[in-house]
N, C-alpha and C positions, 0 to 999 in steps of 0.2 A: 504495500501500500504503499500511495506518495505522502512524504510529509503533507502536502497541499491538500491532499484530502481528507488525513487526518486530522486537522486545520480544522476544517470545515466542517465535521461530522463533530467535534468538541463544541464550535461555536455552534451549531445548530442543535444541541441538545439531542442528537439523535445515535450519540455514541453507545450510550449505555441502551440503547434499542437494539441496537447491533449485534451487544456483547450478549444481552440477556435470549436474542433469538439464537445466536451459535449455542449456548447453552440451551437450551427447549431443543434442539435440533440433535444433539451428542445421542439420544438413544434410540434416535433414529437412525442415526448413522451405524452405531454398535450392531444393531438387529440388523441391518443391510449387510453390513460387514462379513457378523455369524452366519446369515443363510448362505449368503453367497459360496462361504469360505467351507459349509458343512455338504453345500451339494458337487463342492467339484472337492470334494476328499481332500481338502489342504488340511484340515481341524486332525485327519487321521492319520495320516501321513505324518505333520507334525507330534503330535501324541506320542510317538516314539522316540523320542528325541529330535536334539540337531540334525538338519539335515541340509548340505550347502544347497545352496541357489538353483545350481544349475541340475544337481540331482533331485532334488524336487519338481522341477520344471519336466524333468526326463520323466518319473514317477506319476505323475500328473496327465505324462503326452502331448503339456506343450511345445510346441513348435518354438524355436530359437527368435522369430521374430519377438514372441510373447513375452519374451524373460522380464525386458522393462516395465511392461507394463504388472508381473507378477511380482515384484520388487516392490511396484507402486502398491501392490492388496494389502502386502506385509506391511510393509512402513505405513499403513494408514491402520492396520490394525495393533503397531504397536502403539501411533497415534492415541488409539481407542484404549489402549490398557490390555488387550486382551492377546498381544503377544509378545515376547520378550527376545533381543535379538542379543544374540550369543556376542560374545567380544569378539571372537574371530572372522575372518573378513568376508567370510560370502555365507554363514548362516545365522539361520534363525532357532527359535524353539518355542513350543507355543507353551503357556503357564497362565493359568488362570490366576487375577489379578496382584500376576508380577508386576506391570511397567507401571510407572506414570510418561503421563507428558514429557517431562522435565528431565527424566533419564532413558531415553531413546539411547540403542546401541545396536541399528541395523546395521546391516552388510553395507560397506561403503565402495563406491564405483573405484575401479583400477584404473 
């Protein structure tokens, strides 16, 4: 977000509305993530333990062109607190109540 946009929101009094809307939508994002992850077997694979991103993509039958999308979905799971990123460079593991948005440790791009 640009600084100018932020200042405009603060001056107009709409920043509080924006923040409360974001908080209100978080349960919807969580439910949406869990439904998609369960239907695509991501949670089932990750329940076995840490899996390298490439191995996860292979087990799910995802083509290489979808790797970035899979990584983005996993990052969303970390942001929501449903997944915990492993400290090793391309691995992530499922964990209940494990991560907070301030403690993300998802794979970094090489």
